Backbone as CSV, one residue per row, in Angstrom:
resi,resn,N_x,N_y,N_z,CA_x,CA_y,CA_z,C_x,C_y,C_z
1,MET,110.215,103.230,83.736,110.150,102.134,82.785,109.264,101.038,83.355
2,SER,108.391,100.564,82.555,107.468,99.526,82.978,107.895,98.192,82.370
3,LEU,107.855,97.180,83.173,108.172,95.837,82.693,106.886,95.037,82.551
4,ASN,106.832,94.207,81.545,105.736,93.264,81.430,106.179,92.013,82.181
5,LEU,106.031,92.059,83.500,106.593,91.029,84.362,106.016,89.649,84.108
6,TYR,104.710,89.570,83.921,104.108,88.256,83.759,104.653,87.526,82.543
7,SER,104.767,88.226,81.420,105.272,87.541,80.232,106.754,87.204,80.375
8,LEU,107.530,88.067,81.065,108.944,87.751,81.297,109.097,86.512,82.173
9,ILE,108.282,86.417,83.208,108.344,85.269,84.119,107.953,83.988,83.381
10,ILE,106.872,84.040,82.632,106.407,82.858,81.894,107.424,82.446,80.842
11,LYS,107.988,83.415,80.129,108.993,83.113,79.112,110.218,82.443,79.736
12,ALA,110.698,82.975,80.866,111.864,82.387,81.540,111.555,80.975,82.033
13,ALA,110.361,80.766,82.558,109.971,79.429,83.023,109.930,78.448,81.861
14,ASN,109.356,78.865,80.747,109.291,77.987,79.575,110.674,77.659,79.039
15,GLU,111.571,78.654,79.001,112.925,78.428,78.495,113.707,77.467,79.371
16,ASN,113.377,77.428,80.667,114.091,76.561,81.604,113.299,75.305,81.962
17,ASN,112.227,75.042,81.200,111.383,73.861,81.436,110.930,73.748,82.888
18,ILE,110.446,74.864,83.428,109.967,74.915,84.809,108.451,75.037,84.786
19,ASN,107.783,74.120,85.476,106.333,74.226,85.639,106.072,75.313,86.672
20,ILE,105.211,76.249,86.339,104.974,77.383,87.216,103.473,77.614,87.339
21,THR,103.028,77.920,88.547,101.615,78.187,88.792,101.392,79.691,88.900
22,LEU,100.138,80.082,88.886,99.819,81.501,89.057,100.290,82.012,90.416
23,GLU,100.232,81.157,91.425,100.717,81.535,92.753,102.216,81.825,92.709
24,ASP,102.970,80.971,92.017,104.409,81.181,91.866,104.693,82.481,91.121
25,ILE,103.942,82.728,90.050,104.128,83.943,89.261,103.870,85.166,90.130
26,GLY,102.822,85.122,90.933,102.515,86.232,91.834,103.621,86.474,92.841
27,ARG,104.176,85.399,93.395,105.261,85.516,94.370,106.506,86.126,93.724
28,ILE,106.857,85.657,92.546,108.022,86.182,91.825,107.783,87.638,91.438
29,ASN,106.576,87.958,91.023,106.205,89.326,90.676,106.418,90.252,91.868
30,ASN,106.028,89.810,93.060,106.223,90.617,94.272,107.704,90.849,94.557
31,VAL,108.521,89.820,94.364,109.963,89.957,94.572,110.544,90.973,93.587
32,ILE,110.133,90.884,92.336,110.638,91.806,91.322,110.206,93.234,91.635
33,ASN,108.951,93.412,92.023,108.485,94.750,92.381,109.257,95.306,93.564
34,ASN,109.606,94.446,94.516,110.422,94.864,95.655,111.804,95.306,95.186
35,LEU,112.396,94.555,94.269,113.705,94.933,93.732,113.636,96.268,93.003
36,ILE,112.574,96.474,92.233,112.412,97.728,91.503,112.258,98.891,92.471
37,SER,111.487,98.687,93.547,111.300,99.765,94.522,112.597,100.097,95.260
38,ARG,113.522,99.132,95.311,114.823,99.370,95.936,115.845,99.885,94.927
39,LYS,115.368,100.289,93.741,116.182,100.910,92.687,117.182,99.951,92.054
40,THR,116.842,98.657,92.022,117.672,97.691,91.319,117.556,97.966,89.822
41,ASN,118.655,97.873,89.129,118.683,98.142,87.695,117.719,97.215,86.967
42,VAL,116.806,97.794,86.204,115.775,97.027,85.501,116.405,96.076,84.485
43,LYS,117.465,96.501,83.831,118.140,95.616,82.854,118.711,94.388,83.550
44,TRP,119.219,94.561,84.764,119.738,93.417,85.515,118.605,92.439,85.796
45,ILE,117.455,92.965,86.207,116.302,92.114,86.483,115.886,91.352,85.234
46,GLU,115.801,92.053,84.103,115.404,91.398,82.853,116.385,90.303,82.459
47,ASN,117.675,90.558,82.625,118.691,89.594,82.200,118.841,88.423,83.172
48,ASN,118.374,88.571,84.400,118.570,87.535,85.411,117.263,87.016,85.998
49,ILE,116.178,87.156,85.278,114.883,86.753,85.801,114.828,85.250,86.069
50,SER,115.558,84.459,85.329,115.536,82.999,85.557,116.121,82.630,86.909
51,ILE,116.994,83.471,87.447,117.540,83.222,88.790,116.434,83.296,89.826
52,LEU,115.484,84.183,89.622,114.393,84.353,90.572,113.408,83.192,90.559
53,LEU,113.467,82.388,89.516,112.571,81.229,89.441,113.041,80.139,90.376
């Protein structure tokens, strides 16, 4: 399953009124990819992406 990580990160930032830079998005993207490689449930990641912000 492929996630559209960038749009999920931007959407979560906008919903939480968080200013986010491309550098921040890249860092969060790396964390999410690490979680996926460790077999973390993708639905958990999608539902809790704002925690990673």
